[in-house]
N, C-alpha and C positions, 0 to 999 in steps of 0.2 A: 707857284706854277703847278698845274695839274700834271700828274705822272704820265698820262696819255700824251699830253703836248710835248714832254721831254723826249718821249720815244718816237714822236712823229717824224717821218722822213718824206721828202718829195716823191710824189707819185712816179716820177720818171726814173727813180732808183730801183723800183720793183720789177721783177721779171714776170713773164706771162704765166698764167695759171694761178696767180695769187689773188685772194679776196681781201680787200682792204676796206676800212671805214674812214671817211673824210673827217679829219680833226680840225683843220683850218684852211682858209684860202687867203694867201698873201698876195693880193692883187688889188688893182684899182677898181673903182666903181663900175667901169664899163665891162671889164672882164668878168667880174662877179655877176653881173646881170646876165651876160651871155652864158655863163656856166649854169646859173640858176634856171635859165630857160631850157637848158639841156637836161636838167634834173640833178646837176652836181651841186649839192648843198651840204653843209656841215651835218655830220652824223649819217649821211647816206652811204650805202654799201656799194662798192664797185668791184667788178671781177675783171681782171686784166686779161684780155684775149691775145694781145700782140704788143710786144715792146722789144724791138731789136737793138736798142742802144742808140739809134739815131733815127730821126724822122718822127712820124706820127705814132701815137699810141692808139689802140683800139680797146675800148672797155665796154662792159655791159652795165647798164643802170636800169633796174626794173624791167628787164627783159627787152631792152632796147640798145642796140649798138651805137656807141658814140665814138667819133674820132676826134682826138685832141692833139694839138700841135705840141711839139717838144717844149716850147716856151711856157705855154699855159700849163702843161702837166707838171712842170718843175715848180709851179707856184701853188699847187694843191698839195697840202701836207696830209699824209695818211698814216694810219697804224694798221698793222696786220691783224686780222681777226682770227 
């Protein structure tokens, strides 16, 4: 297993202000397609704008704000850059 994958944590565990890189997405085909349509792909960089521990997360991807639900954000595994 890749060292980066060992260090990956769910996106929902990171606090606001962090910049992270997507390592993997542990979700079904439908959610992966929705995330891809929003620009959330493996190796893409995300900057977390808002994560208050409950409810939605707001992240920026390529200068666009994207709102992710708590369930979806916990299926996106990221590593801090």
